[in-house]
DOMAR-213220 format. One record per residue (C-alpha): residue number from 1; residue in one letter; y, x, z. Coordinates in steps of 0.001 Angstrom, whole numbers. Layout:
REM DOMAR-213220
num->NUM&residuo->a&v->Y&u->X&w->Z
...
END
This chain:
REM DOMAR-213220
num->1&residuo->m&v->20815&u->-50632&w->42977
num->2&residuo->k&v->18711&u->-47882&w->41886
num->3&residuo->n&v->17136&u->-49959&w->39357
num->4&residuo->e&v->20332&u->-51492&w->38174
num->5&residuo->c&v->21630&u->-47945&w->37846
num->6&residuo->i&v->18752&u->-46895&w->35350
num->7&residuo->v&v->19589&u->-49931&w->33256
num->8&residuo->i&v->23298&u->-49094&w->33252
num->9&residuo->k&v->22701&u->-45680&w->32303
num->10&residuo->d&v->20902&u->-46654&w->29239
num->11&residuo->l&v->23694&u->-48998&w->28341
num->12&residuo->l&v->26443&u->-46609&w->28700
num->13&residuo->p&v->26409&u->-45133&w->25064
num->14&residuo->s&v->26629&u->-48560&w->23572
num->15&residuo->y&v->29302&u->-49489&w->26219
num->16&residuo->i&v->31339&u->-46465&w->25158
num->17&residuo->a&v->30809&u->-47478&w->21310
num->18&residuo->g&v->32383&u->-50782&w->22019
num->19&residuo->i&v->29163&u->-52478&w->20318
num->20&residuo->l&v->28182&u->-54730&w->23526
num->21&residuo->s&v->28911&u->-58381&w->23949
num->22&residuo->s&v->31639&u->-59415&w->26102
num->23&residuo->e&v->29289&u->-60651&w->28553
num->24&residuo->t&v->27465&u->-57530&w->28874
num->25&residuo->e&v->30581&u->-55389&w->29137
num->26&residuo->k&v->31657&u->-57735&w->32113
num->27&residuo->s&v->28264&u->-57146&w->33798
num->28&residuo->i&v->28783&u->-53285&w->33504
num->29&residuo->n&v->32331&u->-53213&w->34535
num->30&residuo->e&v->31275&u->-55234&w->37756
num->31&residuo->h&v->28536&u->-52826&w->38405
num->32&residuo->i&v->30606&u->-49814&w->37901
num->33&residuo->e&v->33435&u->-51254&w->40110
num->34&residuo->h&v->30937&u->-50866&w->43044
num->35&residuo->c&v->28915&u->-47813&w->41887
num->36&residuo->e&v->30574&u->-44418&w->42163
num->37&residuo->k&v->27473&u->-42648&w->40472
num->38&residuo->c&v->27709&u->-44686&w->37571
num->39&residuo->k&v->31342&u->-44647&w->37469
num->40&residuo->k&v->31209&u->-40927&w->37388
num->41&residuo->m&v->28756&u->-40763&w->34748
num->42&residuo->l&v->30903&u->-42982&w->32493
num->43&residuo->e&v->33917&u->-40789&w->33047
num->44&residuo->e&v->31848&u->-37564&w->32069
num->45&residuo->m&v->30282&u->-39629&w->28836
num->46&residuo->e&v->33726&u->-40850&w->27947
num->47&residuo->v&v->35168&u->-36977&w->28300
num->48&residuo->s&v->32020&u->-35912&w->26019
num->49&residuo->k&v->32661&u->-38658&w->23394
num->50&residuo->q&v->36437&u->-37951&w->22795
num->51&residuo->n&v->36950&u->-37446&w->19184
num->52&residuo->t&v->40240&u->-39343&w->18517
num->53&residuo->a&v->41584&u->-38131&w->14809
num->54&residuo->n&v->44963&u->-36597&w->14554
num->55&residuo->n&v->47340&u->-37849&w->11747
num->56&residuo->a&v->49592&u->-35309&w->9910
num->57&residuo->e&v->53188&u->-36348&w->9355
num->58&residuo->e&v->55149&u->-34933&w->6263
num->59&residuo->k&v->59030&u->-35510&w->5888
num->60&residuo->i&v->60616&u->-35358&w->2410
num->61&residuo->e&v->64190&u->-34146&w->2266
num->62&residuo->l&v->66323&u->-35724&w->-609
num->63&residuo->d&v->68943&u->-33320&w->-1795
num->64&residuo->y&v->72464&u->-34727&w->-1816
num->65&residuo->l&v->73580&u->-34936&w->-5129
num->66&residuo->k&v->76746&u->-33175&w->-5252
num->67&residuo->k&v->79846&u->-34316&w->-7030
num->68&residuo->y&v->78990&u->-36446&w->-9975
num->69&residuo->n&v->76081&u->-38477&w->-10398
num->70&residuo->k&v->76573&u->-39179&w->-14037
num->71&residuo->k&v->73792&u->-37705&w->-15794
num->72&residuo->m&v->70735&u->-40139&w->-16274
num->73&residuo->k&v->68383&u->-37524&w->-17262
num->74&residuo->i&v->68735&u->-35753&w->-13737
num->75&residuo->l&v->68119&u->-38976&w->-11852
num->76&residuo->k&v->65160&u->-39954&w->-13798
num->77&residuo->a&v->63588&u->-36521&w->-13450
num->78&residuo->f&v->64082&u->-36721&w->-9724
num->79&residuo->i&v->62430&u->-40174&w->-9565
num->80&residuo->l&v->59588&u->-39059&w->-11768
num->81&residuo->s&v->58934&u->-36121&w->-9539
num->82&residuo->i&v->58759&u->-38204&w->-6269
num->83&residuo->v&v->56428&u->-40694&w->-8142
num->84&residuo->l&v->54228&u->-37768&w->-9155
num->85&residuo->l&v->54108&u->-36348&w->-5589
num->86&residuo->v&v->53112&u->-39850&w->-4247
num->87&residuo->i&v->50422&u->-40052&w->-6699
num->88&residuo->l&v->49090&u->-36819&w->-6195
num->89&residuo->f&v->49258&u->-37281&w->-2074
num->90&residuo->s&v->47459&u->-40700&w->-2472
num->91&residuo->s&v->44903&u->-39160&w->-4934
num->92&residuo->g&v->44153&u->-36195&w->-2626
num->93&residuo->f&v->43996&u->-38563&w->590
num->94&residuo->i&v->41432&u->-40882&w->-1299
num->95&residuo->v&v->39605&u->-38142&w->-2328
num->96&residuo->k&v->39301&u->-36393&w->911
num->97&residuo->y&v->38262&u->-39848&w->2478
num->98&residuo->n&v->35467&u->-40277&w->-117
num->99&residuo->y&v->34291&u->-36664&w->478
num->100&residuo->i&v->33765&u->-36993&w->4066
num->101&residuo->a&v->32355&u->-40449&w->3918
num->102&residuo->n&v->30026&u->-39492&w->1516
num->103&residuo->i&v->28720&u->-36624&w->3603
num->104&residuo->m&v->28526&u->-38642&w->6733
num->105&residuo->e&v->26793&u->-41686&w->5043
num->106&residuo->k&v->24035&u->-39136&w->4004
num->107&residuo->v&v->23831&u->-37568&w->7376
num->108&residuo->s&v->23258&u->-41317&w->8690
num->109&residuo->n&v->20724&u->-42192&w->5845
num->110&residuo->n&v->18833&u->-39043&w->6575
num->111&residuo->i&v->18507&u->-39925&w->10357
num->112&residuo->q&v->17319&u->-43586&w->9356
num->113&residuo->e&v->14603&u->-41783&w->7117
num->114&residuo->i&v->13440&u->-39438&w->10105
num->115&residuo->e&v->13170&u->-42543&w->12303
num->116&residuo->k&v->10640&u->-44050&w->9923
num->117&residuo->q&v->8508&u->-40868&w->10051
num->118&residuo->n&v->5247&u->-40895&w->12260
num->119&residuo->n&v->5709&u->-37108&w->13514
num->120&residuo->y&v->8783&u->-35410&w->14350
num->121&residuo->m&v->10426&u->-33416&w->17234
num->122&residuo->v&v->14017&u->-33561&w->18440
num->123&residuo->t&v->15658&u->-30816&w->20283
num->124&residuo->v&v->19066&u->-31053&w->21936
num->125&residuo->t&v->20626&u->-28166&w->23740
num->126&residuo->e&v->23816&u->-28569&w->25492
num->127&residuo->h&v->26162&u->-25684&w->27261
num->128&residuo->r&v->29044&u->-27013&w->29124
num->129&residuo->i&v->31989&u->-24796&w->30787
num->130&residuo->d&v->33928&u->-26656&w->33691
num->131&residuo->y&v->37219&u->-24710&w->33685
num->132&residuo->e&v->38546&u->-26684&w->36670
num->133&residuo->r&v->35382&u->-26215&w->38855
num->134&residuo->k&v->34742&u->-22994&w->37478
num->135&residuo->n&v->30959&u->-23349&w->36701
num->136&residuo->n&v->28789&u->-23891&w->33648
num->137&residuo->f&v->25296&u->-24781&w->32810
num->138&residuo->s&v->22916&u->-25236&w->30036
num->139&residuo->y&v->20471&u->-27910&w->29414
num->140&residuo->i&v->17653&u->-28629&w->26915
num->141&residuo->t&v->15993&u->-31834&w->25870
num->142&residuo->k&v->12928&u->-32161&w->23738
num->143&residuo->h&v->11392&u->-35175&w->22299
num->144&residuo->y&v->7788&u->-35146&w->20959
num->145&residuo->y&v->6689&u->-38007&w->18813
num->146&residuo->k&v->3310&u->-38679&w->16895
num->147&residuo->d&v->1421&u->-41819&w->16373
num->148&residuo->n&v->3403&u->-44146&w->18782
num->149&residuo->k&v->3081&u->-41506&w->21442
num->150&residuo->y&v->6043&u->-39638&w->22951
num->151&residuo->k&v->6911&u->-36733&w->25330
num->152&residuo->t&v->10184&u->-35709&w->26773
num->153&residuo->e&v->10872&u->-32517&w->28348
num->154&residuo->n&v->13996&u->-31758&w->30240
num->155&residuo->h&v->14740&u->-28084&w->31220
num->156&residuo->s&v->17849&u->-26715&w->32917
num->157&residuo->l&v->18667&u->-23217&w->31836
num->158&residuo->a&v->20935&u->-20636&w->32996
num->159&residuo->n&v->23338&u->-21016&w->35784
num->160&residuo->v&v->22117&u->-24081&w->37068
num->161&residuo->d&v->20966&u->-24611&w->40609
num->162&residuo->l&v->19062&u->-28038&w->40720
num->163&residuo->e&v->16149&u->-28913&w->42603
num->164&residuo->n&v->14365&u->-30420&w->39373
num->165&residuo->n&v->14941&u->-28096&w->36587
num->166&residuo->d&v->11826&u->-28914&w->34556
num->167&residuo->t&v->10439&u->-32391&w->33993
num->168&residuo->y&v->8141&u->-34094&w->31468
num->169&residuo->d&v->7629&u->-37672&w->30712
num->170&residuo->y&v->4636&u->-39181&w->28859
num->171&residuo->g&v->4108&u->-42439&w->27552
num->172&residuo->e&v->3732&u->-44660&w->24262
num->173&residuo->i&v->6640&u->-46293&w->22445
num->174&residuo->d&v->7613&u->-50180&w->23955
num->175&residuo->s&v->5404&u->-49343&w->26871
num->176&residuo->n&v->6520&u->-50354&w->30359
num->177&residuo->n&v->4494&u->-47516&w->31866
num->178&residuo->r&v->4702&u->-43783&w->31710
num->179&residuo->i&v->3834&u->-40613&w->33523
num->180&residuo->s&v->6458&u->-38520&w->34964
num->181&residuo->i&v->5941&u->-35087&w->35987
num->182&residuo->i&v->8402&u->-32801&w->38117
num->183&residuo->e&v->7038&u->-29453&w->37782
num->184&residuo->d&v->9118&u->-27681&w->40296
num->185&residuo->t&v->7737&u->-29899&w->43107
num->186&residuo->k&v->4403&u->-30361&w->41600
num->187&residuo->t&v->4982&u->-33944&w->41854
num->188&residuo->a&v->3729&u->-36721&w->39166
num->189&residuo->y&v->4834&u->-40315&w->39195
num->190&residuo->k&v->2707&u->-43290&w->37624
num->191&residuo->e&v->5721&u->-45430&w->36739
num->192&residuo->s&v->6127&u->-48913&w->35761
num->193&residuo->r&v->8763&u->-51559&w->35155
num->194&residuo->n&v->9255&u->-54825&w->33201
num->195&residuo->y&v->11146&u->-53144&w->30232
num->196&residuo->a&v->10253&u->-50367&w->27928
num->197&residuo->y&v->10782&u->-46814&w->29086
num->198&residuo->m&v->11214&u->-45541&w->25311
num->199&residuo->k&v->11897&u->-47365&w->22249
num->200&residuo->k&v->11581&u->-45210&w->18814
num->201&residuo->e&v->15239&u->-45516&w->18332
num->202&residuo->y&v->16059&u->-43617&w->21527
num->203&residuo->l&v->14489&u->-40358&w->20467
num->204&residuo->l&v->17374&u->-39818&w->17956
num->205&residuo->r&v->20008&u->-41432&w->20040
num->206&residuo->d&v->21901&u->-38187&w->21043
num->207&residuo->i&v->22584&u->-37390&w->17453
num->208&residuo->k&v->23147&u->-41228&w->16287
num->209&residuo->n&v->26033&u->-41443&w->19367
num->210&residuo->v&v->27569&u->-38483&w->17922
num->211&residuo->i&v->28110&u->-39820&w->14347
num->212&residuo->t&v->28870&u->-43623&w->15676
num->213&residuo->i&v->32474&u->-43107&w->14759
num->214&residuo->f&v->31705&u->-42321&w->11037
num->215&residuo->d&v->28946&u->-45097&w->10728
num->216&residuo->t&v->31195&u->-47639&w->12093
num->217&residuo->d&v->33271&u->-49870&w->9464
num->218&residuo->f&v->36711&u->-50252&w->11037
num->219&residuo->g&v->38402&u->-51474&w->7717
num->220&residuo->i&v->39464&u->-49764&w->4852
num->221&residuo->f&v->43010&u->-48700&w->6404
num->222&residuo->q&v->41653&u->-47844&w->9788
num->223&residuo->n&v->38849&u->-45770&w->8176
num->224&residuo->l&v->41384&u->-43854&w->5657
num->225&residuo->y&v->43582&u->-43216&w->8693
num->226&residuo->m&v->40788&u->-41666&w->11068
num->227&residuo->t&v->39260&u->-39479&w->8287
num->228&residuo->f&v->42841&u->-38053&w->7150
num->229&residuo->g&v->42809&u->-36685&w->10729
num->230&residuo->y&v->39928&u->-34326&w->10015
num->231&residuo->q&v->40202&u->-30989&w->8392
num->232&residuo->i&v->36979&u->-29883&w->6328
num->233&residuo->r&v->35919&u->-26349&w->5718
num->234&residuo->t&v->32551&u->-24489&w->5230
num->235&residuo->d&v->31309&u->-22071&w->7631
num->236&residuo->r&v->27778&u->-20489&w->8480
num->237&residuo->y&v->25620&u->-21378&w->11439
num->238&residuo->n&v->22212&u->-19955&w->12315
num->239&residuo->g&v->22500&u->-18172&w->8850
num->240&residuo->k&v->22942&u->-21647&w->6867
num->241&residuo->e&v->25993&u->-23039&w->5037
num->242&residuo->c&v->27424&u->-26025&w->6862
num->243&residuo->f&v->30350&u->-28541&w->6329
num->244&residuo->v&v->32679&u->-28336&w->9368
num->245&residuo->l&v->34749&u->-31342&w->10419
num->246&residuo->k&v->37528&u->-30625&w->12885
num->247&residuo->a&v->40142&u->-32802&w->14702
num->248&residuo->t&v->42583&u->-31419&w->17147
num->249&residuo->d&v->45753&u->-31923&w->18701
num->250&residuo->n&v->47798&u->-30434&w->21705
num->251&residuo->q&v->45117&u->-31390&w->24246
num->252&residuo->y&v->41748&u->-30714&w->22564
num->253&residuo->y&v->39856&u->-30191&w->19572
num->254&residuo->v&v->36389&u->-31180&w->18277
num->255&residuo->e&v->34086&u->-30078&w->15593
num->256&residuo->y&v->31116&u->-31489&w->13737
num->257&residuo->w&v->28936&u->-29099&w->12058
num->258&residuo->i&v->26610&u->-30773&w->9044
num->259&residuo->e&v->23990&u->-28439&w->7410
num->260&residuo->k&v->24704&u->-28470&w->3781
num->261&residuo->d&v->21002&u->-28241&w->2314
num->262&residuo->s&v->19590&u->-30870&w->4954
num->263&residuo->l&v->22800&u->-32748&w->5572
num->264&residuo->m&v->21837&u->-33186&w->9171
num->265&residuo->l&v->24201&u->-32607&w->12137
num->266&residuo->v&v->23241&u->-29225&w->13890
num->267&residuo->r&v->26001&u->-28651&w->16222
num->268&residuo->t&v->29115&u->-30236&w->17801
num->269&residuo->i&v->31795&u->-28483&w->19937
num->270&residuo->q&v->34528&u->-30202&w->22071
num->271&residuo->d&v->37206&u->-28144&w->24069
num->272&residuo->i&v->39485&u->-30110&w->26259
num->273&residuo->y&v->42095&u->-27317&w->26806
num->274&residuo->n&v->41572&u->-25904&w->30418
num->275&residuo->r&v->39257&u->-28737&w->31363
num->276&residuo->i&v->35811&u->-28591&w->29653
num->277&residuo->y&v->34219&u->-26934&w->27021
num->278&residuo->t&v->30873&u->-28536&w->25524
num->279&residuo->e&v->28847&u->-27027&w->22894
num->280&residuo->n&v->25705&u->-29174&w->21727
num->281&residuo->t&v->22869&u->-28127&w->19202
num->282&residuo->y&v->20729&u->-30251&w->17518
num->283&residuo->e&v->17233&u->-29559&w->15616
num->284&residuo->v&v->15034&u->-32042&w->14050
num->285&residuo->t&v->11739&u->-31026&w->12611
num->286&residuo->k&v->9001&u->-33123&w->10888
num->287&residuo->d&v->5313&u->-32817&w->11065
num->288&residuo->t&v->5230&u->-30243&w->13740
num->289&residuo->v&v->3891&u->-32166&w->16734
num->290&residuo->k&v->195&u->-31722&w->17457
num->291&residuo->d&v->-2081&u->-34144&w->19371
num->292&residuo->e&v->-2469&u->-31509&w->22180
num->293&residuo->d&v->1456&u->-31821&w->22532
num->294&residuo->l&v->1218&u->-35180&w->23924
num->295&residuo->v&v->-1927&u->-34797&w->26125
num->296&residuo->i&v->-997&u->-35511&w->29811
num->297&residuo->p&v->-2003&u->-32440&w->31680
num->298&residuo->n&v->-4736&u->-32378&w->34502
num->299&residuo->l&v->-2888&u->-33454&w->37831
num->300&residuo->d&v->-5097&u->-31737&w->40120
num->301&residuo->g&v->-2807&u->-29827&w->42581
num->302&residuo->y&v->4&u->-32239&w->42043
num->303&residuo->k&v->1066&u->-34999&w->44429
num->304&residuo->v&v->736&u->-38240&w->42656
num->305&residuo->e&v->2742&u->-41327&w->43495
num->306&residuo->e&v->2989&u->-44795&w->41883
num->307&residuo->t&v->6291&u->-46386&w->41450
num->308&residuo->n&v->7555&u->-49704&w->40361
num->309&residuo->a&v->11260&u->-50019&w->38934
num->310&residuo->n&v->11385&u->-53653&w->37861
num->311&residuo->v&v->14918&u->-55203&w->37478
num->312&residuo->n&v->16102&u->-58749&w->38004
num->313&residuo->d&v->15982&u->-61484&w->35359
num->314&residuo->e&v->19836&u->-61018&w->34812
num->315&residuo->l&v->19802&u->-57309&w->34072
num->316&residuo->l&v->16449&u->-57922&w->32308
num->317&residuo->k&v->18353&u->-60466&w->29778
num->318&residuo->i&v->21059&u->-57835&w->29218
num->319&residuo->y&v->18549&u->-55072&w->28384
num->320&residuo->n&v->16597&u->-57380&w->25900
num->321&residuo->n&v->19800&u->-58572&w->24316
num->322&residuo->v&v->20920&u->-55018&w->23559
num->323&residuo->f&v->17976&u->-53468&w->22651
END
């Protein structure tokens, strides 16, 4: 079951995005039905990924024409005014859609260009406040990539009481082996399994999952409807100008911060009122990873264990079909 949970965890972002085959979704549903751990993980991810747009409604009152409606000039002027309003509204609607779509398309293109690079680092920092449980935590993940090798760091920051606060994974892209180090317990695992631990596209997955809703073509009318629900403004973050897309209703609001110069996602905020507040920051730097960053440290003084996490043929087939 533990091995199955590892695969299910990798598949959940694609499951939420609705891009899996019906056969794969069925397998995941069957697993979640009998696994409380994965079911809870899915519920938390669904809460993090709520980004439904809110459509503004507008009512136009027509003045009742008193007494006599004899003068055609008045009627024509009235009709012409309505036509002009419709044209202006439609034009503004389309301009807004094209403006937002153009920004997010460039963000998506920039992410694809970074994936082609041979040296980059991705840092994701999450801060979450759980109003219902009255606790909060901060978590940081760093991905280093150079010459087909990678290192992933995970660190729990303030207000977190976990056993494994600092972990490090070392390996090569598409490899079925890796070294996993838990610094707090001075334990190192030489891990192997029958599918890849890391693919290159995973390194930017946190950012790509955020913009999936903008990067998916739902059809022109659905795209227009979703985009119209977002307000757009400019603001500053870390001393730099940003585009800020915001969607809100009476239960939550969500914001996407796009740095103007680099056209990269740098921040997201999601506040589900009186339940959970989540703020993530993203940083991508190119040509900053050094060879020594990827060197596995001397394991003298660590407890070293070998593990095997192979999954059955059915789960392996699902994994290969998706990735």
